[in-house]
VEXDREN-2710 file (C-alpha; in Angstrom, 1 decimal):
% VEXDREN-2710
k/r/px/py/pz
1/MET/-6.0/3.8/8.0
2/VAL/-6.4/7.0/8.7
3/GLN/-9.4/8.8/7.3
4/PRO/-10.3/12.7/7.2
5/ALA/-13.4/11.5/7.3
6/VAL/-13.9/12.3/10.8
7/ASP/-13.6/16.2/11.7
8/ASP/-11.7/15.7/14.9
9/ALA/-9.4/12.3/13.6
10/ILE/-6.0/12.4/15.3
11/ASP/-3.0/13.0/13.3
12/PHE/-0.5/10.1/14.6
13/ALA/2.5/12.2/12.8
14/ARG/2.2/13.7/16.5
15/ILE/1.9/10.7/18.1
16/ARG/5.3/8.7/19.4
17/ARG/3.8/6.6/22.5
18/VAL/-0.2/4.9/22.6
19/LEU/-1.2/3.3/26.1
20/VAL/-4.4/0.9/25.9
21/ILE/-6.2/0.1/29.4
22/LYS/-8.8/-2.9/29.1
23/LEU/-9.4/-4.0/33.4
24/ARG/-11.4/-7.2/32.8
25/HIS/-10.9/-10.6/32.3
26/HIS/-8.9/-13.3/30.2
27/GLY/-11.5/-12.8/27.6
28/ASP/-12.2/-9.6/27.4
29/VAL/-8.5/-8.6/27.3
30/LEU/-8.2/-11.3/24.1
31/LEU/-10.4/-9.6/22.2
32/THR/-8.7/-6.3/22.4
33/SER/-5.8/-8.1/20.6
34/PRO/-6.6/-6.2/17.1
35/VAL/-6.7/-3.4/18.3
36/PHE/-3.0/-2.9/18.8
37/SER/-2.8/-5.3/15.2
38/VAL/-4.5/-2.0/13.7
39/LEU/-3.1/0.7/15.4
40/LYS/0.7/-0.7/14.3
41/ARG/-0.4/-0.7/10.8
42/ALA/-1.9/2.7/10.5
43/ALA/1.1/4.0/12.1
44/PRO/4.1/1.8/12.3
45/HIS/6.4/4.3/14.0
46/VAL/4.2/4.7/17.1
47/GLU/4.9/2.5/20.5
48/VAL/1.7/0.2/21.5
49/ASP/1.4/-0.5/25.7
50/ALA/-1.1/-2.1/27.1
51/LEU/-2.1/-1.7/30.9
52/VAL/-4.4/-4.8/31.8
53/TYR/-4.8/-6.7/35.2
54/ARG/-1.4/-8.7/36.2
55/GLU/-3.6/-12.0/35.8
56/THR/-4.6/-11.7/32.2
57/ALA/-1.1/-10.3/31.0
58/PRO/-0.9/-13.9/29.2
59/MET/-3.2/-13.1/27.3
60/LEU/-1.1/-10.3/25.2
61/ASP/1.8/-11.2/26.1
62/ARG/4.6/-11.8/22.7
63/HIS/2.2/-9.7/20.8
64/PRO/4.3/-8.7/18.3
65/ALA/2.7/-4.8/18.1
66/ILE/2.8/-4.7/21.9
67/SER/5.5/-2.7/23.3
68/ILE/5.4/-3.0/26.9
69/VAL/2.6/-4.9/28.9
70/HIS/1.6/-3.0/32.2
71/THR/0.1/-4.5/35.0
72/ILE/-2.6/-4.3/38.1
73/ASP/-1.7/-6.5/41.0
74/ARG/-5.2/-7.2/42.9
75/ARG/-3.9/-10.0/45.0
76/LEU/-2.2/-6.5/46.5
77/LYS/-5.3/-5.7/48.5
78/GLN/-5.3/-8.5/50.6
79/ARG/-1.9/-7.2/51.6
80/GLY/-3.3/-4.2/53.0
81/ARG/-3.1/-0.4/52.2
82/LEU/1.3/0.2/52.0
83/PRO/1.7/-2.4/49.6
84/MET/-1.0/-1.4/47.4
85/LEU/-0.2/2.5/47.6
86/ARG/3.7/1.4/47.1
87/ALA/2.3/-0.8/43.8
88/GLU/0.1/2.5/42.7
89/LEU/3.3/4.5/42.9
90/ARG/5.2/2.6/40.9
91/LEU/2.4/2.2/38.4
92/TRP/2.1/5.8/38.0
93/ARG/5.8/6.3/37.5
94/ALA/5.6/3.6/35.3
95/LEU/3.1/5.4/32.8
96/ARG/4.0/9.4/33.3
97/GLY/7.8/7.7/32.7
98/ARG/6.5/6.5/29.2
99/ARG/5.3/10.1/27.8
100/TYR/1.9/8.7/26.2
101/ASP/0.6/11.3/23.9
102/LEU/-2.7/8.8/23.4
103/VAL/-4.6/6.8/25.9
104/ILE/-7.5/4.8/25.0
105/HIS/-9.7/3.2/27.1
106/LEU/-11.5/0.4/26.4
107/THR/-14.5/0.3/29.4
108/GLU/-16.4/2.1/31.5
109/HIS/-14.1/1.5/34.5
110/PRO/-14.0/4.6/36.6
111/ARG/-10.1/3.6/37.2
112/GLY/-9.6/4.3/33.7
113/ALA/-10.5/7.9/33.9
114/TRP/-8.4/8.4/36.8
115/LEU/-5.4/6.8/35.1
116/THR/-5.7/9.0/32.2
117/ARG/-6.0/12.8/33.7
118/LEU/-2.3/10.8/35.6
119/VAL/-0.7/10.2/32.8
120/GLY/-1.3/13.4/31.1
121/ALA/-1.7/12.4/27.4
122/ARG/-2.8/15.0/24.3
123/TYR/-5.3/12.7/23.6
124/ALA/-7.3/10.3/25.3
125/VAL/-10.7/8.2/24.0
126/ALA/-13.1/6.5/25.8
127/LEU/-16.9/5.3/25.2
128/ASP/-19.1/7.9/26.2
129/ARG/-21.4/6.4/28.6
130/VAL/-25.2/6.9/29.2
131/ASP/-25.1/8.0/32.4
132/ALA/-21.5/9.7/32.8
133/GLY/-21.1/13.1/34.2
134/VAL/-18.9/15.8/33.5
135/TRP/-15.8/14.3/35.4
136/TRP/-16.0/11.7/33.3
137/ARG/-16.5/13.2/29.6
138/SER/-13.6/16.3/30.7
139/SER/-11.6/13.2/31.2
140/PHE/-11.5/12.4/27.8
141/THR/-11.0/14.1/24.0
142/HIS/-12.7/12.0/22.1
143/LEU/-15.7/10.1/22.8
144/TYR/-17.8/7.3/21.0
145/LEU/-21.5/6.1/21.4
146/LEU/-21.7/2.0/19.9
147/PRO/-24.6/2.1/17.2
148/ARG/-28.0/1.4/19.2
149/HIS/-30.5/-1.3/18.4
150/THR/-27.7/-3.4/16.2
151/GLU/-26.0/-6.1/18.0
152/ARG/-22.1/-5.8/16.8
153/HIS/-19.7/-8.7/17.9
154/VAL/-17.2/-6.9/20.7
155/VAL/-14.2/-7.2/19.0
156/GLU/-15.8/-4.4/16.4
157/GLN/-17.0/-2.4/19.5
158/ASN/-13.6/-2.3/21.0
159/LEU/-12.2/-1.4/16.9
160/ASP/-15.4/1.9/17.5
161/ALA/-12.4/3.7/19.4
162/LEU/-10.0/3.9/16.8
163/ARG/-12.3/4.5/14.2
164/ARG/-13.8/7.5/16.9
165/ILE/-10.0/8.9/15.7
166/GLY/-9.6/8.2/11.9
167/ILE/-8.5/4.4/12.2
168/TRP/-10.1/2.5/9.5
169/PRO/-9.2/-1.1/10.7
170/GLU/-8.2/-3.2/7.8
171/GLU/-10.3/-7.1/7.1
172/SER/-6.6/-8.5/7.7
173/ASP/-5.7/-6.9/10.9
174/LYS/-8.8/-8.0/13.0
175/ALA/-7.9/-11.5/13.3
176/LEU/-7.2/-12.3/17.3
177/VAL/-3.5/-13.2/18.3
178/LEU/-2.4/-15.1/20.8
179/VAL/1.2/-16.4/21.0
180/PRO/1.8/-18.7/23.9
181/GLY/5.4/-18.8/23.1
182/ALA/8.6/-21.4/22.6
183/ALA/8.4/-22.2/27.0
184/ALA/4.6/-23.2/26.5
185/ASP/5.1/-25.4/22.9
186/ALA/7.6/-26.9/24.6
187/CYS/6.1/-27.8/27.1
188/VAL/3.4/-29.0/25.5
189/ALA/5.1/-30.9/23.5
190/ALA/6.7/-33.1/26.0
191/LEU/3.2/-33.1/27.5
192/MET/1.4/-34.8/24.1
193/ALA/4.9/-37.0/24.0
194/ARG/4.3/-38.3/27.5
195/HIS/0.0/-38.9/26.7
196/LYS/1.0/-40.0/23.0
197/LEU/-1.3/-37.7/21.8
198/ALA/-0.9/-36.9/17.8
199/ARG/-1.3/-33.4/16.4
200/GLY/-5.2/-33.2/15.4
201/ARG/-6.3/-36.2/16.5
202/PHE/-7.7/-35.0/19.7
203/VAL/-10.6/-33.2/21.2
204/ILE/-10.6/-30.6/24.6
205/MET/-13.8/-30.4/26.0
206/HIS/-13.1/-27.5/28.3
207/PRO/-16.6/-27.6/30.6
208/GLY/-16.0/-25.0/33.0
209/SER/-16.0/-21.0/33.7
210/ARG/-15.6/-18.4/35.9
211/TRP/-19.8/-18.7/36.0
212/GLN/-21.2/-21.5/36.5
213/PHE/-24.4/-20.8/35.4
214/LYS/-22.9/-20.9/31.5
215/SER/-21.8/-24.8/32.0
216/TRP/-23.7/-27.4/31.3
217/THR/-23.9/-30.9/33.5
218/ALA/-21.4/-33.1/34.2
219/THR/-24.0/-35.9/32.7
220/ALA/-24.2/-34.4/29.4
221/ASN/-20.6/-33.8/28.8
222/ALA/-19.9/-37.0/29.4
223/ALA/-22.5/-38.3/26.5
224/ILE/-20.2/-35.7/24.5
225/VAL/-16.9/-37.8/25.8
226/ASP/-18.8/-41.0/24.7
227/LEU/-19.4/-40.2/22.0
228/LEU/-16.5/-38.7/20.8
229/ALA/-14.8/-41.8/21.8
230/ALA/-16.6/-44.0/20.1
231/GLU/-15.7/-41.9/17.0
232/GLY/-12.3/-42.8/17.5
233/TRP/-11.4/-39.4/19.3
234/ARG/-8.7/-39.1/22.3
235/VAL/-10.5/-36.4/24.7
236/VAL/-8.8/-34.5/27.3
237/LEU/-10.5/-32.2/30.0
238/THR/-9.3/-29.1/31.0
239/ALA/-10.4/-26.3/33.9
240/ALA/-9.2/-23.2/35.5
241/PRO/-7.1/-24.3/39.0
242/ASP/-10.8/-22.8/40.5
243/PRO/-12.1/-25.9/43.1
244/SER/-15.6/-25.8/41.4
245/GLU/-14.3/-26.0/38.2
246/ARG/-12.1/-29.5/39.3
247/VAL/-15.4/-30.6/41.0
248/LEU/-16.9/-30.4/37.3
249/THR/-14.7/-32.4/35.7
250/GLN/-14.3/-35.1/38.3
251/ALA/-18.1/-35.5/37.7
252/ILE/-17.4/-35.9/33.9
253/ARG/-14.7/-38.2/34.7
254/ALA/-17.1/-40.5/36.8
255/ALA/-20.0/-40.5/34.8
256/ALA/-18.0/-41.3/31.9
257/ARG/-17.2/-44.4/30.6
258/ALA/-14.5/-43.9/28.3
259/PRO/-11.1/-42.9/29.5
260/VAL/-10.2/-38.8/29.6
261/ILE/-6.6/-36.7/29.8
262/ASP/-7.5/-35.0/32.5
263/LEU/-5.9/-31.9/32.7
264/SER/-7.8/-29.7/35.0
265/GLY/-5.7/-26.6/36.7
266/GLU/-2.1/-28.2/35.5
267/LEU/-1.6/-25.7/32.7
268/THR/-0.7/-21.9/32.4
269/LEU/-2.6/-19.9/30.2
270/PRO/0.0/-20.3/27.5
271/GLU/0.5/-23.8/27.8
272/LEU/-3.7/-24.4/26.8
273/GLY/-3.1/-21.8/24.3
274/ALA/-0.7/-24.2/22.7
275/LEU/-2.4/-27.2/23.5
276/ILE/-5.7/-25.3/21.7
277/GLY/-3.7/-25.2/19.0
278/ALA/-2.4/-28.4/18.9
279/ALA/-6.1/-29.7/18.9
280/ARG/-8.6/-30.8/16.1
281/MET/-11.3/-28.8/17.9
282/LEU/-12.3/-27.5/21.6
283/ILE/-15.6/-28.2/22.9
284/GLY/-16.7/-25.8/25.8
285/VAL/-19.3/-22.7/26.9
286/ASP/-18.7/-18.8/26.8
287/SER/-15.6/-18.5/28.4
288/ALA/-11.6/-17.3/27.6
289/PRO/-10.3/-20.8/26.1
290/MET/-13.6/-20.5/22.9
291/HIS/-12.0/-17.0/22.4
292/MET/-8.3/-18.3/22.7
293/ALA/-9.0/-21.4/20.4
294/ALA/-10.9/-18.4/17.8
295/ALA/-6.8/-17.1/18.0
296/MET/-5.1/-19.9/17.7
297/GLN/-7.6/-21.1/14.3
298/THR/-8.8/-24.3/16.4
299/PRO/-12.6/-25.6/15.6
300/VAL/-15.0/-24.5/18.3
301/VAL/-17.6/-26.0/19.3
302/ALA/-19.5/-23.4/22.1
303/LEU/-22.4/-23.9/24.7
304/PHE/-24.2/-20.4/25.1
305/GLY/-26.5/-19.5/27.7
306/PRO/-27.6/-16.2/28.7
307/SER/-24.7/-14.1/26.9
308/SER/-24.9/-13.2/23.6
309/GLU/-23.6/-15.4/20.9
310/THR/-23.1/-12.7/18.6
311/ALA/-22.2/-10.2/20.4
312/TRP/-19.1/-13.0/22.5
313/GLY/-19.1/-16.0/20.0
314/PRO/-15.9/-17.6/18.4
315/TRP/-14.5/-14.5/16.5
316/ARG/-14.1/-15.1/12.7
END
């Protein structure tokens, strides 16, 4: 909660609306979900909004602590300058219209600094970049440094932004929040009935990632499929619509002796979340579905390569 230990802590009695900016990938956005829970617990009267890339919005949609999820559509770059400019103006008007009192920028993306200036909030907090100049530092009223030589989970690093302004998270508020929604739940229930999948009696394997160097070989994944099948488990393969991920799942199917249910590229993000919530376990790599499983409290076996499992592993 708000503590007087921080000399320049923000008085939340003067705050009505907060904007949290996270312009990153799906997993990164989901790992910000505790920030909204902590803010709402500390200041129940405050409206908390998010600004993310459009494709990552399902990670925060229906979060009970979020009022509005604003989005930036990166695909507009491909349609030319005029559509992109119109979208930027709509976004700017929407953000200005909310009259934010506080902006929390959770990445080092320079666009967040520009947006912070355009919003005109009384307070703004961001990471104090080592290479930051006067322009970056003058964009924010509160800057913070991450502790050096101490590796911590990204969730805790995100929460450092709140600690900087005098909000100390309760352990009970640090859980990831992912709400697939009624439509996704209904779709997955029908899918499970069609494939005769019983809740808690199947294992999801999500072997791919947008970064292919994180993925294990098709042969090794196929061996896991056969091992699970020998133990009596149904195996469901999932993947993003990306062609490289589909190639991997097809190779796994070809190499495995046991049958699998291949749902690669067929599920929306909310539907994937609902399916993960119904599974006994998810086996995958360092990618967004691993974090989704943590949010849905489904056990995870995650394979890590170059990334730090301390910073990026399944939270809690």
